N, C-alpha and C positions, 0 to 999 in steps of 0.2 A: 627634670625632662624639659627640653626645648620646646616652645610652642608648636613647632611644625610636626613634632611627634604626636601631640595631642590632636592636631588637625588630621593627621593620617588615621589615627584611632577612631576618631569621629566618622570619617568616610567609611571605615569597615563596620562600625557599629550600628549605623543607621539602617542599612539593609538587614542586618541581623535582628533588629527591634521589629521591623516590619513582618518578618517571618516568624519570630519566635519572642514575643514581648514578656520575658520572664523577669524575675527579680534581679538576677545576677547581670543580665544584660541592661536592665534599667540603672543599676547601681554604676556600672562601668560607663555607661553613656552620660549619666548625671555627674559623676566625677569628672569626666572629660569635658563636659560643658562648664563645670565650675572652674576647672583650670583655665579655660579660655575666657572666663569672666562673662559667659552667657547665662546669667543668674536666673532669668525667667525660665528658660528650658531646663536648667540644672535643678531648679525646685520642682518642676513638673515630673522629671524622671526619678529623682531621688524620693520624693513622696510616694510614687508608685512602688519603688523597691521597698520602702519600709512598710508599706500596707501589706505587702506579700512576702516579707521576710521570714524565712524558715526557722524552725526552732533547732539551730545547730550551734553548738558550743564554738566549733571552728570559725563561725561567721560573726561572733559577738563582737570582736574587735573592729570589723569592717562596719558593723552596724553603728557602733559609736562614731565612726568617722563619717558615715552617711548622715547621722542625726546633727552632727556639728555643722557639716557643710550645707545641709538644708536650712538650718536656722540662719547662717550667714547669708545664703541666697535669698531666703524669704524676707529678710530685713531690707533687701534692695528693691523689692517688687511689691505689687499688690496682689490681693487674692479675690476671686469671686466664688461664692457659695450659691451655686445656682440650683433651684428647685423647680422643675417643669411639672405641671399638674398631670401630664398624660405620658404613661410609660411608652418608650420607643420613639418619642419625638426627638427630632434632630436638633442639637443645640448648637447655635452659631454665636461667636464672639467677633465683633467688626467684620462679619461676613464670612468668617472661617469656621468650618465645622470643628468642633472640639469633642463630640461624642454624642451619644444618645442617653435620653433620661431613663432612669435616674443616673446622674453622673456619679462616677466613683472619686470621691475627694474634691479638692478645690481646683479651680482653674486659675493659673497665675498669669498676670499681665503687667505691663509696665504701668506705672503710676499715671493717672489722668482719667479722662472720660472714655467710656466704652459702651457700645450698643450690644445687648444680648437679645437673641431671638430664639424661638422655638418653632418648628415647622413639623406637621405630620398630615399626610394625606387624609382628607375627611374632615379636618379640623381647620378653623381660622387661624392664622398665624398669630403668635404673641410676641411683644417685644417690650424692652425696657431699657432705658439709658441711665447709667449709673456712673458715679464718679469715686475713684478709690485712691486713697493716699498711699505713700510709700510705707511699706510694712503693715499697711491696714488691710481690712476685709470688708467687702460689700456684699450684703444678702441680696439676692435677685429671686423672685418668685413670679413665674410666668403661668397664669391661668389660661387654659385653652378651652374653647367651645366648639361644639360640632357645627359644621357648616353643611347647608343643604346643597348637594351636588346637582349639577345641571342634569345627570342622568336620572336622578330621582324625580326631578320636575317634569322631565319627559315622559316618564313611566305613567304619569297620572293623566296624560292627554286622551280624550275621548272624542267620538264622532258627534254629530249634530243630534243624532237620535239617542245619545247616551251610550252607545255601544263602544267597545275599544277598537281602536285602529290597528292593534297589533295583528300581524298576519294577513293584512288586506290583500297583499299581492301574491299569496300562496296559491299555487295550482296543483290539484290533486288528479289522480287517475281518472280517465273518462269512464262514466258508468256503462256497464255492459261490454266493455272492451276486454279483449283477451289479456290474461296476465302475462307480462314478458318473461321468458325464463331467465333465471338467474344462475350463471355459471359459477360454481364454487371456486373461488380464487385462492390460490396457496398463500398462506401467510409467512412472508420471510422472517427468519429468525433474526431478531435484532440484537446487535452486541450491546451489552451493558457497559456504560462508561463510569459507573459508580466506582468500580475497583480502580480504574485509571486515575480518577479524580483523588480518591483517598490515598492511593499509593504515592501520587505526585505531591499531595499536600503533606504527607508524612516525610517524604524525602526533602521537601523545603524546610520543614521544622527541624530536621536533622542537620541540615546545612547550616541554619541559623544557630543552633546550638554549638556547632563546630567552631563557627566564627566567634561566637561569644567567649567560649572556653579558651580559644587561641589568644584572643586579646587578654583575657584574665591571666592566661599563663605568661604572656610577655610582660605584663604589668608586674606580676609576682616575681619573675626573673629579674626585671630591673631593680625591684626592692631588694632582692637577694644580694645583687652585685653592690648596691649601695651600702648594705649592712656589712658586707665582707670588707669592702674598701675602708669603712670607718674604723673597724677592729684592726686592720693592718695599719692604718695611719696613726692609731692610738698606740702601736707597738705591741699589740696583743696577738694572741693566736687561739684557735679553738681546740687542737689536739692537746690534752693536758692543760686545759685553760686555767689561769689563776682565778681567784675568787671574784676579782674585779670584772672578769669578762663571762662569768658563767651565764649570766642573764642574757647578755647580747649574743652568745653563741647558741643559746637555747631559742632566741628569737630567729637566729639565722637557720637554724635547723627546721623550725616551723615553716619558715618561708619557702625553703627548698622542697619541703614535703608538699605545700600548696602547688608549687610549680609542677611536681611530677603528677599530682592528681588532676590539675587542669589539662596537662598534656595528654594523659591517658583518656580523660573524658573527651577531648577533641578528636583523638584517634578513632575512638568508638562511634562518635557522632558522624564523622566523615564517612566511615565504613558503612554505617546503617543508612545514611543518606544515599550513597552510591548504590547499594543493593536494592533499596526501595525504587530508586530511579530506573535501574534496569528492569525490575519487575514490572513497572508501569509500562514501559516501552515494549517489552516483550508481550505483555497481555494485549496492548493496542494494535500490534503489528502481526500478531499470530494469525494465520489464515484459518478461518472457521471451517472452510470446505473440508479440512483435513480431519475434523473431528466427527466421529460416528454419531448417529442419532441416538444410539443406545447408551451414550456416555457423555460426560461434560468434562471439559478442561479446567483445571484450576492452577493458578500460578501463584505460589506462595513464597514469600522471602524468608531466607534463613541467615541470621546474623549471629557472629560470635566475636569475641574479643580478637582483634587482629585480622580477621578475615570474614567473608560472607559470600552469599550466592542466592540462587533461586531454585525451587523445586517445582516442576511441572507434573501434575497428576492428570491422568484422563485415560480415555480408551481411544484406540486408532484402528 
């Protein structure tokens, strides 16, 4: 495949990774970066894919490829094994955030010197500078200590007589004065945006899965064409294949099956994404004044293979 094809695939896979960082997207993105000789990024994505690889016989061959290409990329770069003492601390390498503690797996870097930092509100920042060789690993331990905030210092301030200054400017009601009547105010019904956020996020995930499986289908389709061309160039054929071509034809049928599986998965993912997006917009724009006080409206997505829609329930 020419390099510009991998560059196009990279441009499609990056937003898919942001939306849905699953093992298959990580594998395709790592394989694409490997083909482009971006070994640091390739190692990062391939290692993520292998840590989350599913127990599927159909993916065993791809796993072997991922392990081989990770080893080749890993030999070209360095790795940092970072341990930050406080969970939730943001870890930065050379000023760029790479995740929150505890980090999952190693952080791959170019060989040389690197500055590693950990930051968390309420704690003093911790940092360490390390040097890592090509193909080597450097261990980094960042111990963090609590920091006394300015707010805590100000809370201990007292007046000259020992009394607290808190609330010194408060003004209460005048003694003996008549209490002002309080008119009951109607509380407007507020729209909950939780369903909109949830539906929108689910729609984005569905879109990411669709993009990832589309790229996977395209890659499998390219493999299928290459296998078929190889058989034809060798003078063979799969209908009533001679013994010499039985294994090649079996591989070709397996690749064709993967193409169909990824294509169907992409169709379902795109359909579900569209249905969820429509449901989110419908819920957000539906006029609440049309819903009676005695009932509540619910907008529910309904998805099936090949089609989908939404169901609106309520009392009017």
